[in-house]
BAFI-3210 file (N, C-alpha, C; in Angstrom, 3 decimals, decimal comma, padded with zeros to 6 digits):
// residues 191
n [1|2|3|4|5|6|7|8|9|10|11|12|13|14|15|16|17|18|19|20|21|22|23|24|25|26|27|28|29|30|31|32|33|34|35|36|37|38|39|40|41|42|43|44|45|46|47|48|49|50|51|52|53|54|55|56|57|58|59|60|61|62|63|64|65|66|67|68|69|70|71|72|73|74|75|76|77|78|79|80|81|82|83|84|85|86|87|88|89|90|91|92|93|94|95|96|97|98|99|100|101|102|103|104|105|106|107|108|109|110|111|112|113|114|115|116|117|118|119|120|121|122|123|124|125|126|127|128|129|130|131|132|133|134|135|136|137|138|139|140|141|142|143|144|145|146|147|148|149|150|151|152|153|154|155|156|157|158|159|160|161|162|163|164|165|166|167|168|169|170|171|172|173|174|175|176|177|178|179|180|181|182|183|184|185|186|187|188|189|190|191]
n.u [091,465|088,210|085,291|082,807|082,666|082,385|080,036|077,436|078,075|080,052|078,346|077,299|078,356|080,337|081,317|082,402|084,336|086,194|087,264|087,948|090,429|091,865|092,453|094,085|095,954|097,301|098,392|100,243|101,946|102,809|104,495|106,266|107,640|108,853|110,565|112,340|113,382|115,913|118,471|121,026|120,531|118,512|119,427|118,245|117,603|117,509|115,503|114,137|112,929|111,677|109,571|108,190|106,930|105,240|103,607|102,564|101,252|099,520|097,758|096,832|095,433|093,416|092,148|091,054|089,574|087,547|086,463|085,349|083,602|081,609|080,648|079,577|077,653|075,865|074,702|071,997|069,887|069,142|068,567|069,533|071,300|072,886|074,296|075,851|077,272|078,681|080,739|082,284|083,215|085,722|087,443|087,259|088,043|090,359|092,645|092,440|093,377|095,855|097,213|097,080|098,283|100,627|101,668|101,164|103,467|105,676|105,424|105,889|108,357|109,838|109,312|110,512|113,060|113,882|112,524|110,823|108,027|105,869|105,436|104,089|101,562|100,740|100,549|098,735|096,428|095,877|095,340|092,267|091,156|092,355|091,381|088,602|088,687|089,589|087,609|085,505|086,347|085,893|087,700|089,131|088,581|089,953|092,732|095,616|096,462|098,996|099,731|098,124|099,014|101,690|100,944|099,549|101,119|102,817|104,661|105,640|107,007|109,987|111,965|111,106|110,994|113,582|114,944|113,459|114,395|116,992|116,940|115,621|116,148|114,380|112,048|110,141|109,887|108,637|108,898|109,277|111,661|112,595|112,541|110,107|107,154|105,233|101,981|100,801|098,909|097,392|096,393|094,070|092,211|088,890|086,834]
n.v [104,189|104,188|102,683|103,266|105,830|108,396|110,646|109,004|106,416|103,218|100,784|097,305|095,798|097,513|098,149|095,372|095,245|097,043|096,211|093,629|094,593|095,837|093,660|092,378|094,228|094,020|091,235|091,815|094,000|092,360|090,437|092,219|092,960|090,465|090,330|092,340|091,501|090,308|092,161|092,449|091,577|093,147|095,490|097,488|099,843|099,416|101,065|101,546|098,828|098,642|100,600|099,398|097,231|098,521|099,692|097,472|096,343|098,312|098,312|095,653|095,895|097,772|096,325|094,177|095,693|096,851|094,360|093,325|095,638|095,223|092,866|093,387|095,201|093,520|092,078|090,768|092,623|091,199|090,160|087,784|087,249|089,366|088,788|086,860|087,748|089,499|088,076|086,958|089,315|090,435|088,364|088,642|091,179|091,189|090,656|092,864|094,803|093,961|094,414|097,061|097,968|097,068|098,604|101,232|101,338|100,852|103,243|105,234|104,579|104,981|107,953|108,838|108,019|109,096|111,659|112,414|114,242|112,931|110,578|111,172|111,988|109,606|108,080|109,602|109,297|106,474|106,235|106,824|104,626|102,535|103,228|102,633|099,907|098,964|099,761|098,067|095,584|095,529|096,547|098,641|101,995|103,950|103,563|104,413|104,952|104,449|102,535|100,529|099,837|098,945|096,594|094,932|094,616|092,982|090,733|088,364|088,525|088,164|089,346|091,989|092,992|093,018|094,940|097,098|097,457|098,137|100,389|101,903|101,456|101,482|100,754|098,737|099,063|099,952|102,352|105,775|107,266|109,302|108,400|108,746|107,191|104,732|103,821|100,623|098,149|095,895|095,688|097,059|095,841|095,059|092,570]
n.w [097,564|097,351|096,087|096,304|097,379|095,994|094,617|092,893|092,853|091,738|090,372|089,874|086,669|086,089|088,445|089,017|087,206|087,804|090,268|089,437|087,968|090,051|091,476|089,801|089,522|092,025|091,992|089,938|091,350|093,268|091,824|090,836|093,235|093,651|091,312|092,080|094,613|094,577|094,990|093,629|090,992|090,097|090,652|092,350|094,952|098,654|099,559|097,077|096,892|099,343|099,223|097,015|098,167|100,076|098,311|097,032|099,486|099,963|097,718|098,003|100,523|099,722|097,881|099,553|101,355|099,673|098,968|101,340|101,931|099,966|100,589|103,230|102,423|101,200|102,955|104,788|107,239|109,597|113,137|113,914|112,049|112,140|114,716|114,276|111,921|113,662|115,180|112,995|112,004|112,880|111,794|109,094|108,300|109,093|107,189|105,695|107,428|108,356|105,857|105,175|107,495|107,414|104,993|106,136|108,096|106,575|104,972|106,938|107,786|105,608|105,534|107,532|107,083|104,635|104,329|102,491|101,436|099,875|101,129|103,251|102,544|101,416|103,878|105,027|103,362|104,101|106,792|107,374|106,347|107,665|110,248|109,866|109,264|111,895|113,336|111,954|112,930|115,357|117,329|119,928|119,455|120,576|120,554|119,322|115,738|115,070|117,116|116,260|113,862|114,490|115,695|113,970|111,817|109,158|110,130|109,265|106,939|106,415|104,937|104,231|106,959|107,948|106,051|106,755|109,530|108,864|107,862|109,822|113,150|115,243|114,502|115,236|117,987|121,251|121,972|120,779|118,119|119,676|122,194|123,548|124,999|123,392|123,085|123,597|121,882|122,714|125,548|124,840|123,182|122,431|123,345]
ca.u [090,502|087,018|084,533|081,581|082,877|081,973|078,344|077,212|079,076|079,934|077,493|077,075|079,236|081,423|082,229|083,199|085,409|087,189|087,527|088,916|091,690|092,392|093,147|095,259|097,146|097,863|099,109|101,375|102,904|103,683|105,491|107,546|108,360|109,690|111,713|113,263|113,975|117,492|119,070|122,197|120,161|117,821|119,942|117,382|118,192|116,627|114,374|113,087|112,184|110,598|108,577|107,416|106,403|104,139|102,657|101,728|100,366|098,368|096,760|096,138|094,490|092,439|091,180|090,385|088,622|086,545|085,773|084,671|082,717|080,706|080,010|078,635|076,277|074,963|074,142|070,610|069,990|068,394|069,134|070,481|072,318|073,947|075,093|076,715|078,464|079,760|081,625|083,293|083,819|087,162|088,431|087,099|088,546|091,840|093,654|092,583|093,969|097,352|097,823|097,195|099,093|101,963|101,819|101,518|104,471|106,752|105,645|106,219|109,602|110,361|109,378|111,689|114,391|114,113|111,877|110,057|106,543|104,947|105,174|103,270|100,508|100,388|100,002|097,300|095,462|095,767|094,667|091,036|090,737|092,781|090,425|087,375|089,147|089,610|085,943|084,782|087,172|085,502|088,664|088,863|088,973|090,919|093,973|096,176|096,627|100,488|099,788|097,299|099,809|102,731|100,477|099,056|102,068|103,047|105,897|105,893|107,614|111,214|112,871|110,809|111,340|115,134|115,208|112,897|115,200|118,232|116,411|115,003|116,369|113,489|110,728|109,177|110,122|107,552|109,238|109,729|113,059|113,015|112,345|108,819|106,522|104,247|100,921|100,675|097,353|096,896|095,260|092,896|091,343|087,622|086,570]
ca.v [103,886|103,562|102,638|104,079|107,219|109,504|110,644|108,195|105,308|102,477|099,473|096,179|095,361|098,568|097,926|094,293|095,189|097,763|095,323|092,682|095,344|096,121|092,485|092,137|095,096|093,288|090,284|092,555|094,427|090,996|089,902|093,287|092,825|089,295|090,722|093,299|090,899|090,151|093,503|092,346|091,421|094,242|096,967|098,477|099,935|098,906|102,079|101,107|097,507|098,757|101,227|098,822|096,438|099,392|099,837|096,121|095,975|099,268|097,867|094,488|096,473|098,356|095,072|093,580|096,747|096,746|093,107|093,353|096,739|094,656|091,701|093,827|095,967|092,712|091,129|091,293|093,345|090,614|090,125|086,510|087,301|090,486|088,180|085,770|088,398|090,179|086,944|086,788|090,509|090,514|087,586|089,166|092,577|091,122|090,556|094,132|095,364|093,636|094,912|098,566|098,416|096,849|099,611|102,433|101,266|100,973|104,542|105,857|104,350|105,741|109,133|109,219|107,780|109,934|112,806|112,863|114,410|112,158|109,551|111,654|111,976|108,169|107,942|110,544|108,315|105,108|106,663|106,568|103,042|101,799|103,481|102,148|098,458|098,804|099,794|096,555|094,313|095,503|096,848|099,802|103,171|105,013|103,217|105,259|104,203|103,895|101,265|099,374|099,255|098,055|095,173|094,226|094,615|091,580|090,144|086,949|088,954|088,492|090,315|093,403|093,447|093,197|095,962|098,290|097,591|098,649|101,792|102,458|100,321|101,628|100,670|098,091|099,282|100,556|103,809|106,134|107,510|110,349|108,079|108,759|105,950|104,599|103,001|099,237|098,030|094,585|095,867|097,825|095,298|094,692|091,178]
ca.w [096,553|097,626|094,827|096,776|098,082|095,156|094,164|091,577|093,126|090,764|090,665|088,889|085,818|086,097|089,762|089,166|086,210|088,404|091,280|088,849|087,453|091,164|091,804|088,703|089,994|093,250|091,440|089,221|092,221|093,798|090,762|090,804|094,288|093,385|090,717|092,836|095,837|094,390|094,738|092,708|089,795|089,732|090,664|093,089|096,282|099,800|099,705|096,153|097,382|100,424|098,478|096,211|099,112|100,486|097,154|097,174|100,723|099,792|096,676|098,856|101,356|098,907|097,256|100,929|101,857|098,799|099,057|102,744|101,806|099,143|101,386|104,031|101,924|100,422|104,038|105,598|108,522|110,885|114,208|113,890|110,976|112,652|115,645|113,386|111,352|114,644|115,353|112,088|111,374|113,034|110,931|107,696|108,297|109,700|106,389|105,372|108,703|108,201|104,700|105,380|108,753|106,777|104,295|106,772|109,034|105,524|104,551|108,013|108,051|104,598|105,716|108,582|106,642|103,498|104,522|101,327|101,563|099,260|102,106|104,201|101,858|101,480|105,309|105,234|102,786|104,619|108,163|107,436|105,841|108,952|111,390|109,267|109,360|113,254|113,693|111,572|113,478|116,804|118,323|120,461|118,477|121,379|120,322|118,035|114,633|115,405|117,768|115,699|112,707|114,941|116,076|113,022|110,726|108,750|110,711|108,624|105,808|106,920|103,938|104,727|108,325|107,752|105,361|107,758|110,580|108,496|107,753|111,157|113,991|116,193|113,678|115,917|119,356|121,794|122,400|119,360|117,992|120,564|123,397|124,150|124,883|122,324|123,767|123,104|121,398|123,210|126,671|124,538|122,399|122,825|122,964]
c.u [089,124|086,062|083,125|081,588|082,234|080,350|078,148|078,221|078,869|079,131|077,662|078,485|080,720|082,260|083,045|084,444|086,597|087,926|088,532|090,430|092,542|093,057|094,155|096,295|097,853|098,717|100,406|102,473|103,527|104,645|106,375|108,149|109,285|110,853|112,835|113,969|115,262|118,107|120,323|121,763|119,360|118,237|119,145|117,863|117,160|115,236|113,278|112,120|111,138|109,368|107,732|106,499|105,179|103,276|101,701|100,718|099,149|097,283|096,067|095,105|093,330|091,363|090,449|089,173|087,299|085,783|084,722|083,539|081,538|079,953|079,212|077,723|075,363|074,156|073,121|070,816|069,311|069,155|070,072|071,547|073,475|074,671|076,130|077,742|079,335|081,043|082,726|083,596|084,951|088,113|088,294|087,921|090,319|092,817|093,668|093,407|095,444|097,967|098,041|097,933|100,515|102,662|102,117|102,787|105,818|106,629|106,256|107,916|110,524|110,457|110,189|112,959|114,997|113,651|111,297|108,766|105,703|104,435|103,893|101,764|099,979|099,840|098,843|096,158|095,040|095,296|093,176|090,477|091,198|091,839|088,959|087,519|089,153|088,192|085,176|085,310|086,836|086,694|088,368|089,379|089,502|092,268|094,612|096,356|098,179|100,615|099,357|098,311|100,671|102,030|099,954|099,874|102,396|104,289|106,482|106,763|109,021|112,185|112,506|111,171|113,028|115,556|114,602|113,767|116,671|117,912|116,240|115,249|115,180|112,143|109,714|109,335|108,743|107,711|109,638|110,980|113,362|112,851|111,079|108,047|105,369|103,266|100,887|099,209|096,858|095,961|094,139|091,813|089,919|087,195|084,883]
c.v [103,357|103,766|103,350|105,397|108,447|109,376|110,006|107,051|104,029|101,005|098,573|095,935|096,292|098,398|096,685|094,408|096,002|096,847|094,062|093,278|095,477|094,927|092,065|092,955|094,589|092,214|090,697|093,191|093,398|090,804|090,797|093,082|091,543|089,373|091,504|092,813|090,637|091,502|093,466|092,150|092,459|095,569|097,917|098,670|099,331|099,847|101,813|099,770|097,630|099,589|100,514|097,762|097,348|099,384|098,516|096,145|097,155|098,704|096,429|094,808|096,967|097,271|094,407|094,408|096,618|095,424|093,099|094,514|096,159|093,656|092,464|094,590|094,843|091,860|091,637|091,872|092,610|090,434|088,902|086,667|088,257|089,782|087,339|086,682|089,252|089,123|087,057|088,118|090,712|089,839|088,183|090,272|092,522|091,128|092,144|094,908|095,220|094,367|096,447|098,860|098,107|098,107|101,083|102,455|101,493|102,537|105,509|105,864|104,967|107,337|109,649|109,178|108,826|111,652|113,345|113,113|113,719|110,903|109,844|111,861|110,285|107,776|108,513|109,803|107,045|105,210|106,262|104,999|102,163|101,945|102,775|100,567|098,176|098,681|098,332|095,533|094,409|095,656|098,259|100,938|104,224|104,711|104,015|104,335|103,792|102,598|100,405|098,849|098,456|096,812|094,560|093,964|093,266|091,165|089,192|087,327|089,354|089,622|091,744|093,930|093,618|094,476|097,118|098,403|098,228|100,356|102,773|101,352|100,252|101,477|099,841|098,336|099,962|102,118|104,372|106,862|108,550|109,715|108,093|107,373|105,838|103,465|101,575|098,903|096,748|094,953|096,623|097,364|094,751|093,332|091,116]
c.w [096,935|096,785|095,033|097,407|097,267|094,772|092,843|091,682|092,033|091,262|089,774|088,205|085,990|087,555|089,762|088,180|086,945|089,707|090,645|088,488|088,669|091,643|090,940|089,180|091,115|093,032|090,715|090,113|092,857|093,045|090,654|092,080|094,167|092,601|091,229|094,039|095,709|093,947|093,713|091,308|089,209|089,752|091,581|094,440|097,417|099,787|098,502|096,350|098,410|099,995|097,926|097,027|099,681|099,455|096,977|098,183|100,399|098,761|097,304|099,615|100,773|098,330|098,490|101,194|100,878|098,702|100,340|102,639|101,246|099,887|102,374|103,591|101,490|101,676|104,340|106,890|109,812|111,659|114,423|113,031|111,378|113,907|115,186|112,925|112,323|114,994|114,350|111,431|111,630|111,953|109,389|107,561|108,715|108,534|105,629|106,347|108,487|106,743|104,749|106,561|108,310|106,003|105,203|107,503|107,684|105,157|105,732|108,136|106,985|104,596|106,679|108,199|105,469|103,562|103,285|101,802|101,094|100,118|102,979|103,497|101,685|102,779|105,658|104,502|103,287|105,855|108,127|107,149|107,134|110,111|111,085|109,671|110,866|113,612|113,363|112,255|114,923|117,697|118,740|119,531|119,428|121,254|119,293|116,935|114,469|115,916|117,238|114,541|113,327|115,102|115,035|111,655|110,409|109,023|109,961|107,502|106,215|106,161|104,155|105,851|108,470|107,202|106,164|108,913|110,251|108,347|108,907|112,117|115,109|115,624|114,597|117,380|119,956|122,184|120,868|119,274|118,810|121,994|124,152|123,936|124,080|122,805|122,929|122,775|122,246|124,439|126,286|123,703|123,169|122,400|122,900]
res [x|x|x|x|x|x|x|x|x|x|x|x|x|x|x|x|x|x|x|x|x|x|x|x|x|x|x|x|x|x|x|x|x|x|x|x|x|x|x|x|x|x|x|x|x|x|x|x|x|x|x|x|x|x|x|x|x|x|x|x|x|x|x|x|x|x|x|x|x|x|x|x|x|x|x|x|x|x|x|x|x|x|x|x|x|x|x|x|x|x|x|x|x|x|x|x|x|x|x|x|x|x|x|x|x|x|x|x|x|x|x|x|x|x|x|x|x|x|x|x|x|x|x|x|x|x|x|x|x|x|x|x|x|x|x|x|x|x|x|x|x|x|x|x|x|x|x|x|x|x|x|x|x|x|x|x|x|x|x|x|x|x|x|x|x|x|x|x|x|x|x|x|x|x|x|x|x|x|x|x|x|x|x|x|x|x|x|x|x|x|x]
***
């Protein structure tokens, strides 16, 4: 969801209303994850919980993306301001990159474990936003999206990590399921 993609982009009060509702959706998705966190009480499968986590992270990424897009469009273009913004750009886009990366890793894992085509569409929708967040974070654009998403995945979410490793034991390895080497993002970060 990019509010300024379409011809006749939303501005002013209408944009604020949509952003407000997006932030509210993020809060509700997080609450739904908390409800489904106890599989015994909720009766949800691991796959259902992981899919809800992906939905939450996608919404959170969208909210962060729109917040950063709005912030950058309001900034002046003076050279002094631009130098200051370059230093803070990485930290401002980091939260967005973590959310989108986590959602993409989850959707990729669900695609491999369930083979449902809907996850392929979700991944395709996330990739351009991840590439843009990488660009805004001043990271090398030559690194694959897969490598970036593994690097910026929210590893602090222990419950999600455990369930993903049950669904796909190779989800966080540097070699893919067929043994092929997957590049690591650390050597390619531009400082």
